[in-house]
Each structure stands twice: as structure tokens, then as C-alpha cells.
C-alpha positions as CSV (number, residue, x, y, z in Angstrom):
1,X,75.8,-8.2,53.2
2,X,78.8,-8.1,50.9
3,X,80.5,-4.9,49.8
4,X,83.1,-4.0,47.2
5,X,84.1,-0.5,48.3
6,X,83.7,-0.7,52.1
7,X,84.4,-3.3,54.8
8,X,82.2,-4.0,57.8
9,X,83.2,-6.1,60.7
10,X,82.3,-6.6,64.4
11,X,85.7,-6.6,66.2
12,X,84.0,-7.0,69.6
13,X,80.4,-7.5,70.6
14,X,78.5,-4.3,70.3
15,X,81.0,-2.5,68.2
16,X,80.7,-2.1,64.4
17,X,83.8,-1.1,62.4
18,X,83.2,0.5,59.0
19,X,86.3,0.9,56.8
20,X,86.2,2.9,53.6
21,X,88.1,0.6,51.2
22,X,89.4,2.2,48.1
23,X,92.9,2.9,49.2
24,X,94.2,3.3,45.6
25,X,92.0,6.4,45.4
26,X,92.5,7.6,49.0
27,X,89.0,6.1,49.7
28,X,87.3,8.6,47.4
29,X,83.5,8.5,47.4
30,X,82.3,7.1,44.1
31,X,78.7,6.3,43.5
32,X,79.2,2.7,44.3
33,X,80.6,3.5,47.8
34,X,77.8,6.0,48.4
35,X,75.2,3.4,47.6
36,X,77.0,0.8,49.8
37,X,77.1,3.2,52.7
38,X,73.4,4.0,52.4
39,X,72.7,0.2,52.4
40,X,74.9,-0.4,55.5
41,X,73.5,2.5,57.5
42,X,70.0,1.2,56.8
43,X,71.0,-2.2,58.1
44,X,73.0,-1.2,61.2
45,X,70.3,1.3,62.2
46,X,67.9,-1.7,62.8
47,X,70.5,-3.8,64.8
48,X,70.1,-3.6,68.5
49,X,73.2,-5.7,69.0
50,X,75.4,-2.9,67.6
51,X,75.6,0.0,70.0
52,X,78.7,2.0,68.8
53,X,80.1,2.4,65.3
54,X,83.7,3.3,64.3
55,X,84.4,4.8,60.9
56,X,87.9,4.9,59.4
57,X,89.8,4.6,56.1
58,X,92.0,1.9,54.7
59,X,95.6,2.8,53.8
60,X,97.0,6.3,54.1
61,X,93.8,8.3,53.7
62,X,90.5,8.6,55.5
63,X,88.5,9.9,52.5
64,X,89.5,12.2,49.7
65,X,86.0,13.3,48.9
66,X,83.9,12.7,45.8
67,X,85.7,10.7,43.1
68,X,85.7,13.1,40.1
69,X,87.0,10.3,37.9
70,X,84.1,8.0,38.7
71,X,82.9,6.4,35.4
72,X,79.3,6.3,36.6
73,X,79.3,10.1,36.8
74,X,80.0,10.3,33.1
75,X,77.2,7.8,32.5
76,X,74.8,9.9,34.5
77,X,75.9,13.1,32.8
78,X,77.2,12.5,29.3
79,X,76.5,16.2,28.5
80,X,78.4,19.0,30.3
81,X,77.2,21.1,32.1
82,X,74.6,18.8,33.6
83,X,71.0,19.8,34.1
84,X,70.9,21.1,37.7
85,X,67.6,19.5,38.4
86,X,68.8,16.1,37.3
87,X,72.1,16.6,39.3
88,X,70.2,17.4,42.5
89,X,68.4,14.1,42.5
90,X,70.9,11.8,40.8
91,X,74.1,13.0,42.6
92,X,73.8,15.8,45.1
93,X,71.1,14.3,47.4
94,X,72.7,10.8,47.3
95,X,75.9,12.2,48.7
96,X,74.3,14.7,51.1
97,X,71.9,12.2,52.6
98,X,74.8,10.2,54.0
99,X,75.3,12.8,56.7
100,X,71.6,12.9,57.5
101,X,71.6,9.2,57.9
102,X,74.6,9.3,60.2
103,X,72.9,11.7,62.5
104,X,69.7,9.6,62.5
105,X,71.5,6.4,63.4
106,X,70.9,5.5,67.1
107,X,74.5,4.5,67.5
108,X,77.2,7.0,68.4
109,X,79.8,7.2,65.6
110,X,83.5,7.5,66.3
111,X,85.5,8.7,63.3
112,X,89.2,7.5,63.4
113,X,90.7,9.9,60.9
114,X,94.0,8.3,59.8
115,X,94.9,10.7,56.9
116,X,93.5,13.2,54.5
117,X,89.8,14.0,55.0
118,X,88.9,16.2,52.1
119,X,85.6,17.4,50.6
120,X,83.0,14.8,51.4
121,X,85.5,13.0,53.6
122,X,85.7,16.0,55.9
123,X,81.9,16.0,55.9
124,X,81.8,12.4,57.1
125,X,84.1,13.3,60.0
126,X,82.1,16.4,60.9
127,X,78.9,14.3,61.0
128,X,80.4,11.8,63.4
129,X,79.8,12.2,67.2
130,X,83.4,11.9,68.2
131,X,86.4,12.5,66.0
132,X,89.8,11.1,66.9
133,X,92.7,12.1,64.6
134,X,96.1,10.6,63.9
135,X,99.0,13.0,63.4
136,X,98.7,12.6,59.6
137,X,95.0,13.6,59.6
138,X,94.3,16.7,57.5
139,X,91.0,18.4,56.8
140,X,90.2,20.3,53.6
141,X,86.8,21.8,52.7
142,X,87.9,21.7,49.1
143,X,84.6,22.5,47.5
144,X,85.3,26.2,46.9
145,X,88.7,25.2,45.3
146,X,86.8,23.6,42.3
147,X,84.2,26.3,41.8
148,X,81.6,25.0,44.2
149,X,80.0,26.6,47.3
150,X,81.9,25.9,50.5
151,X,78.7,24.7,52.0
152,X,78.3,21.0,51.2
153,X,77.0,17.9,53.0
154,X,76.4,19.9,56.2
155,X,79.7,21.8,56.5
156,X,77.9,25.2,56.9
157,X,75.9,23.6,59.8
158,X,78.5,21.5,61.6
159,X,81.8,23.5,61.2
160,X,80.6,26.8,62.9
161,X,79.3,24.8,65.8
162,X,82.6,23.1,66.3
163,X,85.1,25.9,65.7
164,X,83.0,29.1,65.8
165,X,81.7,31.2,63.0
166,X,84.8,33.2,62.2
167,X,87.1,30.2,62.0
168,X,84.5,28.3,60.0
169,X,84.1,31.1,57.5
170,X,87.9,31.4,56.9
171,X,88.2,27.6,56.4
172,X,85.2,27.4,54.0
173,X,86.0,30.6,52.1
174,X,89.7,29.8,51.5
175,X,89.5,26.0,51.1
176,X,92.8,25.7,53.0
177,X,93.9,22.5,54.8
178,X,93.7,22.2,58.6
179,X,96.3,19.8,59.9
180,X,95.8,17.5,62.9
181,X,97.5,19.8,65.4
182,X,95.4,22.8,64.4
183,X,92.3,20.7,64.3
184,X,92.8,19.6,67.9
185,X,93.6,23.2,69.0
186,X,90.5,24.7,67.5
187,X,88.1,21.9,68.5
188,X,87.5,20.4,65.0
189,X,88.5,17.0,66.5
190,X,88.0,15.5,69.9
191,X,91.6,14.7,70.3
192,X,94.8,13.7,68.5
193,X,96.7,10.5,69.3
194,X,99.8,8.8,67.9
195,X,99.3,7.0,64.7
196,X,99.8,3.5,66.2
197,X,97.2,4.3,68.8
198,X,94.5,5.6,66.6
199,X,92.2,2.6,66.1
200,X,93.0,1.3,69.6
201,X,91.9,4.7,71.1
202,X,88.7,4.5,69.1
203,X,88.1,1.0,70.4
204,X,88.8,2.1,74.0
205,X,86.3,5.0,73.6
206,X,83.7,2.6,72.2
207,X,84.2,0.3,75.1
208,X,83.6,3.1,77.6
209,X,80.3,3.9,75.7
210,X,79.3,0.3,75.8
211,X,79.5,0.3,79.6
212,X,76.6,2.8,79.6
213,X,73.0,1.9,79.3
214,X,71.6,1.4,75.8
215,X,68.8,3.9,76.3
216,X,71.1,6.4,78.0
217,X,73.5,6.2,75.0
218,X,70.8,6.6,72.4
219,X,69.0,9.4,74.2
220,X,72.2,11.3,74.7
221,X,72.8,11.4,70.9
222,X,69.2,12.3,70.3
223,X,69.3,15.2,72.8
224,X,72.5,16.6,71.3
225,X,71.0,16.4,67.8
226,X,67.8,18.2,69.0
227,X,69.7,20.8,71.0
228,X,71.7,21.9,68.0
229,X,68.5,23.3,66.4
230,X,66.3,23.8,69.5
231,X,64.5,27.1,69.3
232,X,65.0,27.8,73.0
233,X,66.6,26.5,76.2
234,X,63.1,25.6,77.4
235,X,62.6,23.3,74.3
236,X,65.9,21.6,74.9
237,X,65.2,21.1,78.7
238,X,61.8,19.7,78.0
239,X,63.3,17.1,75.7
240,X,65.9,16.3,78.3
241,X,63.2,15.9,80.9
242,X,61.4,13.4,78.8
243,X,64.6,11.4,78.3
244,X,65.4,11.4,82.0
245,X,62.0,10.3,83.1
246,X,62.0,7.4,80.6
247,X,65.5,6.3,81.7
248,X,64.5,6.4,85.3
249,X,62.0,3.7,84.7
250,X,64.5,1.2,83.3
251,X,66.3,-1.6,85.2
252,X,69.7,-0.2,84.0
253,X,69.1,2.9,86.0
254,X,68.5,1.1,89.3
255,X,71.5,-1.2,88.7
256,X,73.7,1.8,88.0
257,X,72.5,3.6,91.1
258,X,73.0,0.6,93.3
259,X,76.6,0.1,91.9
260,X,77.4,3.7,92.5
261,X,76.2,3.6,96.1
262,X,78.3,0.5,96.8
263,X,81.4,2.2,95.4
264,X,80.8,5.2,97.7
265,X,80.2,3.0,100.7
266,X,83.3,1.0,99.9
């Protein structure tokens, strides 16, 4: 599949690298890019040869959010203000469904945030399973700065779970920028590394994941997704019980146990 606004490659077996590729616009999300990401997610979700995904941006930015200069937006809405019911289907859901698809993908997603992640770009990072930031990474929930609600593309769901309700409220209500150092300190990102180690660290993390069993990797992501909204501890534990019993019946489990016992004996 060929793309114009994103790049997709397989740098090593099992690892898919997605690069947002509109560097002249800090990889802003225009409707073409949104459509191409939808198509790519649909494709990789069916590929069993791809077990981990890395998401990054080309150039000096990760993603600056929705492209407000996108010519297709003016074609969709020649009259201002737009009809909200039309906007909901033609624009809002197309953008927001990206984070739902990311969470539904069986592969863990590692975001390698190399620069500004504003608006929808911050949302893509929040929807990833692991976020590794370079020193120039910066996160801005910019929606409230342009007259919108600070809750967009899952921010009101993901951000409080990462940094706590009080910090999330302050970030969303002020629209201020969180730099890489603060993001690491408050738990918005998994860790910060030097700029020249960013993609390499993401690849190293992906390789560690690849060493795990395919079912174990997939079920771990599913369990974390479910536990975020589980009505009780009992519900989460029951889902975990199902996963463990299924994993115990696979050849990968017996191989891993045997290898573990050999290491202990050695």
C-alpha cells in the first residue's frame, strides 16, 4: 500500500515503523493523513507477522495536531460556522476514531516522540502503549486555546489515568505546554532519552517485546484496556484468569518454563 502523508516500513522482522511524513507542517493531521492512518491500521491489524508497532514523526516534530489550513476542510465546510451534525460525521469522528483503532490493534504501540506533540498529536501519543520522549518533545492539549473543549480524542480519558485528575485538569484547562522533563516526572511518558537514542531505544523496547509469546503480548494489551474501565477488581481478575488459562495451553508457555528452569539450574 502506497501513502503520501505517512511512511510505513518493516525495519526488522515483526516490527512495523509508522512515520508521520508532513515535516513542512510539523506532521499536522490533515484529512488525507487521517484517511491513510485509518487504512494502515486496518491493514496491520490483520497481519500476524507484525507484532509491535512504532509511531514517530519526520523532521523536528512528532505531530502538531489537526491541520487548520487543510484545503479539504474548506471543501467540506464552505459555510462558517459548520452544521454540527455534519461536522460530527465528516470531521470529528474521523479524527477521534484513530485513537479507538489504536487501542483495538492487537500490537503494542510505542510512540517515539521526537518533538512537539500538540492537539491531536498529543492524543496519538496518549493512545500509545509506551511513550518514549526525546529532550525536544513537548505536549500541548491545545484545544481549549482555540475555543474548543479540552476533552478531545480521548484526552479526558487517558490523561487523568496517566498523571492524576488534578494535574490533568490543570493541563487541559490551561492548554499549557508540558516539556519532556516534566512529562517524564509526572508520568505522562514512559521515559526520556537523548535525541540520538530515541528511535534506537524504541527499537530496543520493541525487540524485548518480540521475545515474549505472541499470545502473551496480545492478551497483556487486552487486559490493560479492559482494566481501565472494569467495573470491579473481580471483573478484571476474571478476564486475567481467562487469559492465563488460555496461555497455559500454548507451546510457548512450556518452552518458556523449560528455559526458565534451565537458567535457574545453571
